[in-house]
C-alpha positions as a Python dict, from the first residue, in 0.01 Angstrom:
ca = {
    (1, 'M'): (0, 0, 0),
    (2, 'T'): (89, 52, -362),
    (3, 'L'): (413, 185, -480),
    (4, 'M'): (425, 446, -753),
    (5, 'N'): (560, 317, -1074),
    (6, 'P'): (820, 554, -1220),
    (7, 'N'): (708, 449, -1573),
    (8, 'Q'): (350, 548, -1500),
    (9, 'P'): (260, 907, -1614),
    (10, 'D'): (200, 1169, -1352),
    (11, 'Y'): (-172, 1256, -1384),
    (12, 'L'): (-131, 1595, -1228),
    (13, 'T'): (126, 1687, -1490),
    (14, 'I'): (-107, 1574, -1767),
    (15, 'V'): (-402, 1770, -1625),
    (16, 'E'): (-183, 2076, -1575),
    (17, 'R'): (-59, 2053, -1935),
    (18, 'Q'): (-418, 2019, -2060),
    (19, 'L'): (-516, 2324, -1855),
    (20, 'Q'): (-229, 2526, -2009),
    (21, 'L'): (-339, 2424, -2359),
    (22, 'T'): (-700, 2517, -2281),
    (23, 'E'): (-592, 2856, -2146),
    (24, 'A'): (-377, 2915, -2456),
    (25, 'Q'): (-677, 2829, -2675),
    (26, 'G'): (-889, 3071, -2469),
    (27, 'V'): (-636, 3351, -2524),
    (28, 'A'): (-627, 3272, -2897),
    (29, 'I'): (-1008, 3266, -2919),
    (30, 'R'): (-1029, 3595, -2722),
    (31, 'G'): (-780, 3753, -2965),
    (32, 'L'): (-980, 3626, -3260),
    (33, 'W'): (-1302, 3758, -3106),
    (34, 'D'): (-1149, 4100, -3035),
    (35, 'G'): (-1016, 4119, -3392),
    (36, 'M'): (-1355, 4027, -3539),
    (37, 'K'): (-1530, 4282, -3317),
    (38, 'Q'): (-1284, 4554, -3423),
    (39, 'M'): (-1337, 4467, -3791),
    (40, 'Q'): (-1713, 4484, -3744),
    (41, 'D'): (-1682, 4826, -3579),
    (42, 'D'): (-1450, 4948, -3857),
    (43, 'V'): (-1688, 4826, -4128),
    (44, 'A'): (-1986, 4991, -3955),
    (45, 'E'): (-1792, 5317, -3936),
    (46, 'K'): (-1691, 5297, -4303),
    (47, 'V'): (-2048, 5218, -4408),
    (48, 'G'): (-2164, 5525, -4218),
    (49, 'E'): (-1902, 5740, -4392),
    (50, 'V'): (-2001, 5605, -4733),
    (51, 'Q'): (-2368, 5670, -4662),
    (52, 'M'): (-2286, 6029, -4567),
    (53, 'M'): (-2083, 6077, -4886),
    (54, 'V'): (-2364, 5929, -5099),
    (55, 'Q'): (-2611, 6167, -4932),
    (56, 'E'): (-2379, 6462, -4998),
    (57, 'V'): (-2357, 6367, -5365),
    (58, 'R'): (-2732, 6312, -5384),
    (59, 'D'): (-2793, 6650, -5221),
    (60, 'S'): (-2559, 6830, -5460),
    (61, 'V'): (-2695, 6691, -5788),
    (62, 'T'): (-2880, 6961, -5981),
    (63, 'L'): (-3186, 6945, -6202),
    (64, 'T'): (-3195, 6740, -6519),
    (65, 'D'): (-3281, 6900, -6853),
    (66, 'A'): (-3629, 6750, -6833),
    (67, 'E'): (-3686, 6900, -6488),
    (68, 'C'): (-3560, 7240, -6612),
    (69, 'Y'): (-3805, 7218, -6900),
    (70, 'Q'): (-4088, 7139, -6657),
    (71, 'L'): (-4000, 7445, -6447),
    (72, 'Q'): (-3985, 7663, -6760),
    (73, 'S'): (-4327, 7539, -6864),
    (74, 'L'): (-4473, 7603, -6521),
    (75, 'V'): (-4328, 7955, -6505),
    (76, 'R'): (-4461, 8029, -6854),
    (77, 'K'): (-4810, 7910, -6756),
    (78, 'K'): (-4802, 8086, -6421),
    (79, 'S'): (-4688, 8421, -6564),
    (80, 'N'): (-4953, 8404, -6837),
    (81, 'G'): (-5219, 8311, -6582),
    (82, 'L'): (-5123, 8591, -6344),
    (83, 'T'): (-5133, 8844, -6628),
    (84, 'K'): (-5469, 8720, -6758),
    (85, 'D'): (-5613, 8760, -6408),
    (86, 'R'): (-5510, 9127, -6402),
    (87, 'Y'): (-5510, 9244, -6766),
    (88, 'K'): (-5694, 9178, -7087),
    (89, 'E'): (-5491, 9017, -7363),
    (90, 'S'): (-5578, 9308, -7589),
    (91, 'D'): (-5424, 9551, -7340),
    (92, 'E'): (-5097, 9711, -7453),
    (93, 'K'): (-4929, 9623, -7124),
    (94, 'F'): (-5016, 9254, -7145),
    (95, 'K'): (-4687, 9130, -7296),
    (96, 'D'): (-4485, 9362, -7074),
    (97, 'M'): (-4659, 9232, -6764),
    (98, 'V'): (-4613, 8868, -6867),
    (99, 'G'): (-4240, 8937, -6886),
    (100, 'R'): (-4239, 9118, -6552),
    (101, 'Y'): (-4419, 8833, -6377),
    (102, 'R'): (-4193, 8579, -6542),
    (103, 'R'): (-3880, 8763, -6428),
    (104, 'M'): (-4025, 8803, -6078),
    (105, 'I'): (-4101, 8431, -6049),
    (106, 'W'): (-3752, 8335, -6166),
    (107, 'S'): (-3591, 8591, -5938),
    (108, 'K'): (-3785, 8481, -5629),
    (109, 'L'): (-3731, 8114, -5712),
    (110, 'K'): (-3353, 8164, -5728),
    (111, 'E'): (-3367, 8367, -5410),
    (112, 'R'): (-3574, 8102, -5233),
    (113, 'F'): (-3332, 7821, -5326),
    (114, 'E'): (-3018, 8036, -5300),
    (115, 'V'): (-2886, 7966, -5650),
    (116, 'A'): (-2747, 8190, -5924),
    (117, 'K'): (-2934, 8000, -6197),
    (118, 'Y'): (-3260, 7814, -6165),
    (119, 'S'): (-3091, 7512, -6326),
    (120, 'H'): (-2869, 7489, -6017),
    (121, 'V'): (-3163, 7401, -5795),
    (122, 'R'): (-3088, 7066, -5634),
    (123, 'R'): (-3287, 6768, -5758),
    (124, 'I'): (-3407, 6691, -5408),
    (125, 'D'): (-3567, 7039, -5407),
    (126, 'F'): (-3745, 6992, -5740),
    (127, 'D'): (-4087, 6919, -5588),
    (128, 'D'): (-4053, 7222, -5359),
    (129, 'A'): (-3962, 7437, -5661),
    (130, 'V'): (-4270, 7313, -5848),
    (131, 'E'): (-4487, 7390, -5547),
    (132, 'F'): (-4326, 7733, -5512),
    (133, 'I'): (-4414, 7820, -5871),
    (134, 'K'): (-4768, 7687, -5846),
    (135, 'E'): (-4834, 7880, -5525),
    (136, 'F'): (-4650, 8197, -5633),
    (137, 'R'): (-4837, 8520, -5567),
    (138, 'P'): (-4676, 8855, -5657),
    (139, 'E'): (-4857, 9019, -5367),
    (140, 'D'): (-4638, 8824, -5127),
    (141, 'Y'): (-4331, 9010, -5256),
    (142, 'I'): (-4460, 9363, -5295),
}
């Protein structure tokens, strides 16, 4: 039979102390993990908000001067072409009809894109505006 030495450390106390330290580390690591997860969620939310704002800005940007010039050129060509299909250039009404078709195209374009001025058409709608002009037929609006 061996007697316990009072100078010898109590192993159960040491193990218990180690267990307490390990549990404290676990709580600290859990807190760190929860904080990192919350930051990740916050960043993902903010990125989503920024993407929405960028899309709103992108959607609200109107045509550039070059794009306006392209639309003007297309309307000019389309109105001349429509008039030539229906009237002879020597006809007295030719110039009047070119102007009427031109005004009709502009009017219907603004109506289609719900803008007060054609230059307020959104850039993302530019290709649709070009297609609208190219496919424009007065008969569709009479």
